[in-house]
N, C-alpha and C positions, 0 to 999 in steps of 0.2 A: 214557738213553744216546743220543747223537747218532750217526746213521749217515753223515752227510756228512763228507767230508774238510774240513780247516781251510781258511778262505778263502785263496785264492792258491796252494793246493796241490790235487792231484787224484789219484784212483785211476786206474790205467791198465788197461783191459780187454785180454784176450789178443791181439786182432787188432792193436791199436795197439802193444802191447809187442813183438809179432813184428816189426813194421816198425822200431821203435826198435832192437831187437837187431841187425837186419840193417844198418841205417844205421851204428850205432856199430861194428859188426864191419868194414864196408868202410872206414870212416875209420881204424880201428886198423890194418887190413891195409896201407893206403897209408902211414901213418906209419912202421910198422915196416919196410916194404920200403925206406924211405928212410933207414934207419939210426938212427931215434929209438927210445929205450927208455922203457918206461912205469914210473912210480912211483905211489905212493899216499901221501897225507898225511891226518892227522886232520881231521874236520869242525870241531873246536873249536880256536881259537887264543887265545893270551894277549891280554887286553884291551889291554895297552900296545902290543903289536905291531900290533894292528889300528888303534889310534888314531894311530899314527905312520907309517902306511903310505902316506900321500898318495893316498888313494883317492877324493878329490873328494867329490861328493855321496853316494857309497856309504857314507861314514863315518856318515851320518845314518840309514842303513838297516840297521845291524847288529842282529841278534837277540842281545841280551845275556843272559848266564846269571848268575843270582844266586849269590853265595857260599853255601856250605853249612855247616850245623851251627853250631859255636861261632863260626866266622868271620863268618857272617851275623848271628848274635845280637850280636856285638861291633860290627859295622858299623851295625846298626839302633840300638843304644844310643848310638853316637858321633854319628851324623848320619843320621836316617832318610830325609831328603829328598835326600841327596847320591847321585845316580844312579851316578856313577863309583865311589864308595866301596862300593856294594852289589854291584857286579859285578866279577869278575876274569877273565872269559873271554867269548868270543862265537863264534857260527857264522861261518865264513868267507863273505865276500861275493863273492870270486872265487878263482881258483887261483894268482894271481901272488904274493901275499904269502906263502902257505904254501910255494910253490916256493923263494922266496928264503931263507926261514928254513931249509928243508930243505937247500939248497945250502950255507949257512953252517955247518950242523951236520955235514954229511957230505962236504964238498968233498975231503978227502984220500982218499976211497974212489971218487971219480968221475973218469971220463975228461974231459980238457979239450981243446977245448971240449965242454961237456955238451949233448947233443941229447936232449931229454926230452919225453915224452908224459904228459899228465894228462887223464883223462876221468872226471869225478866230479860230485857234486851240490854246489851252492852255494846260499846263502840270502840274500835281501834283503827287508827289511820295507817293501815299497813297495805302492802302490795297484795291485791286480791289474787287468790289461787284456789285450787280445789281444796275444800275443807277450811278455807280461811276467807272470811268476808269482813267488811268494815262494820257491819251491823249484824249481830247474831244473838241468839238466845242461850242463856246458861241456866242450868237446873242444879242448884246448890242445896246441900244440907250441911249445917255446921252445928257443933256443940261448943258452947262457950261456958267456961267455969269448971271444966273437968280436966284435971292434969293426969289422970290415970291412962294407961294404955288401952283400957276398955273402950275409951271414946273412939280411938282409931279402929278397933275391931268392930264396934257397932256401925260406924260409918261405912266401912267396907261391906259388911253384911247387908245393910239396908240398900246401898247403892247396887250391889250385885243382884239383890232380889228385884229391884226396880227394873234392871236390864232384862232379867229373865222373864219378868211379867209382861214385857212387850215382845217376847220371842227372840231376844238377842242373847244367844247362848255361848257362842264361840269367842271367849275372851279370857284374858289373863291379867291379874293385878300385879304390876311390877312395883316393888317397894324398896326403899332405902331409908337411911337415917343420916341426915346432914351432919350430925354430931360425930358419927363414926367416920364419915368421909373427911371431915375437917381434921379430926384427930390423926387419921392416917396420913393426910397430906402434910400436916405439921411434923409428924414423926419422920417423913421422908426428907424434910429439910426446907419446906416452904415456910416463910415467915408468917406469923399469925395475921399481920395486917394486909397480907396479899391473898389470903385464902378465898375471899369473895371473887377476886379477879381470876384466880386459878379455877374455881368452880365454874365460872361462866364459860371458860374455854373447855373444861372437861365435859360440860353439858353438851357441847357440839360434837362429841366423839362419834356419834352415829352418822353425822353428816360429813365430817372432814377426816375421820379415821385417826389412827395413832400418829401418823406422820404429820397431819394437819395440827393436831394438838401439840406435838413437839415443836413445830415451826412457830406456832402462835405464842407458846410460852417462852420460847427462845427470843422471839421478837419483843416480848414484854420484859426481857432481861431477868428472868427467873434463874435461880441457881442451877447450873448444869447438872450437878449430881442429883438434885431433886427432880428435875425434868426427866432424867434417865430412869430414876426409880419409878416415876409415874408411868412412863412409856412401857417399861418392863412389866408393870402391873397390868396395863391395858392389854398387852400381848398375851399375858398369862390368862386374863379373864376371857379373851376371845377364843382361846384354845380349849377351855373346859369350863364347866359351871363352877363358880366360886362360892364357897360357903361363907356364912356370916362369921364363923369362928376363925377362918383363915385370914379374913380382913381384920377382925378384932385383934388378932395376934400382931398385926403391924402397928397397933396403937399402944400408947404408953399404959393405958388401963383397959384391959380386955373386957371388964364388966360393963363398959359403955354400950355393949351390944345386947345386953340382957333384955331391954325393952323390945327391940326389934325381933329377937328370937321368940319372945312370948307372943307377940302379935301374929307372926307367921304361923306358929304352932297352933294357936287358937283358931285362926281363920281357916286353916287346913281342916281342922276338925269340924267346924261349922259348915264349910263348903261341901264336905262329903263327896268330893270329886266332881261336883257340878261346874266348878270353874277352878282355875289355878291361881296360886299366889307365888311369885318368884322374887327372890332377892336379886336386885340389880344394882351392883356397886357403883355403876356409872350414872345412875339416875340422880339428877340435881334439882330439876324444875327451875324455870327462869326467874320467878319472883323472888326478890331479895328478902321478903318478910318471913319466909319459912325458917323455922328454928330447929326442927327435929325431923320426925318421920315425914317422908314424902311418898306419894304413890301416883301411878298412872294406870289407865286401862289400855291395854294393847289388844288389837284385833287383826287377824290375818286379812280382813276385808278392807283394811285401810292402813296406809304406810305410817301414819303418825298416830299419836295418842287420841283416844276417843273419850277421854275424861281424865281428871287428875285432881290432886289436892295435897294437903299436908297440914302440919302443925305450925301455928304462927302465934306463939305465946307473948310476943312483945308489942304487937300492933295496937291493941286496945290501950295499953299503957301510954301510948303517945298522946291520948286524949285525956286520961284521968290520972296519970302520974303514978299508977300502981299496976303491977302485972296481973293480967287475967288470962289463964290458960285458954287456948282456942285451937280448934282443928276443924277442917272442912273438906268436903269432897264434892266436885262438880262433874256432872255428866255432860259430855260434849254433844248437846242436843242436836245441833245442825249436822254433825258428822253421822250420828246415829240415824237420823231421818234420811240422810243422803244414802247411806248403806241400805236401809230398808227399801227405799224407792228403787234403787238399782236392782235389788233382789226381787222386785215385783211383789212386795209384801201385801197381803190381804188382811184387812182388819177382821179379827175373829168375831163371829156372831153378828156381823153387820147385816141389816135388813136389805133385801133386794130393793133397787130403786125403781119406782113406778111413776110414769108421767100420766097424769089425768088430763086428757085433752077435751076442751069444750068449745062450743061456738055461740053465736049471739042468740040462737033459739033456746038455749038452756038457761034457766034462771040460776043466778049465781048462788043463791041459797041452796039450791039442789046440789050444785057442784061441791059446795063446802060440806054438806051432809054426806055425800058419797065419798069424799076424800077421807073424812073421819072414820068411816067404816073400813076403808081400805088400809088405813094406818095400823090396823090390828096385825096385818101381815107384811106391809111394805113401808118403805120410806117414800112418801108421796109428794110430788110437786104438781101444782095446778098450773096449767099452761093453756093459753088461747091458741086454737088451731091456726097454723100459718096457711097462707094461700097456696104455697107449694110444700106439700108434706114430706116429699123425698128428702130434701136438704135438712128439714127439721128432724126427721128420724135419724139421719146420719150424725147430726150434731149431738143428739141425745144419747145415742149409742156410744159415741166418743166420750161422753161425760159419765158413762157407766150405767145408763138406764137399760134395764133388761126386760121390763114390762111396760106395756102401753094400754091405758084404759080409755075407752070412749063411750059416749052415750049413744044408744041405738034403741029407738022406740021406748024412750023413758027408762031403759035398763042399762046397766054397765056391762060392757064386754071387755075382757082382758086378753091381750095377746103377748 
């Protein structure tokens, strides 16, 4: 039997779990105080729903679940090499697709617009690396049923306050609007039906640079003049900060940028300098379901994003046949916790940990009564004395215990 957790997954020791519980608790506290309500959905989703969710590269990272019993035997007999025929469900790769299915099924029971919280595990079959695991927790808030830009502003405000409430202060919200990007690309000469492919390549710009983008688009046989125009724009953007107006000027209709300008202006006023919001014309986000504004949280403590989201107005319509506006923001819970652990973060207001040690001569009722009194000032664990106290003290100190209480002549002494 193997003792290690599966690759890309991990066991969590008590000290880290305590931090995770605190962080998730503060995030939930902020979300709920802002009028959002929590739901839960199953970890497994129908395979067809997952396949049609426009999840971008995530669709290649789904953990698929084999059919069971007679259905599996029939599928194997019919076509043993047809992967889709063998699987009828999969583990969710994010919380957005499950939310839209949930809304479609329960919309008559929900307040409209629906302001919702999800904090749960998701799964992606990708190559594990720092900040990327195969099992991880997402902390999402979404607003369904509000087409106004105020929904984006509210999500940014609530998410930023959640981060600041756990002591995470050094961050910037990068923001873009896919409609502006697509309009600019089309005006540069890219065909409308190739824009998704162009955006996928453009999204890699931070990793492969302008030369990499040019090479990949050339390999995709995109028009040379359009590729040159985009590469020139990338070089222009890297040399100085690009304004929304300057990009809008490259679109057929400059008014397409009005929503983004409103969001940036309003968030800057609300933030009051406590965090930054920055227009980032190269921001795309990998999921194909995004239809408008997209955003990410950047931190100098981590090379990648520590959160992100955007507007996805068409996804619910796949279930109910009519468009419902929707926008969401997800905190990168695992990355935030990782940063806080590396920084030696201490939970504010946490009680000192005290170990109450007893032996066979002490009645357990007396031990419990003593522990209850101590809990007015400490977090108390009741432990039977070990034969060798030295190793026991060493382990307890390693686990964060700073006080040790023992019975002596019927009284409690604390060191």
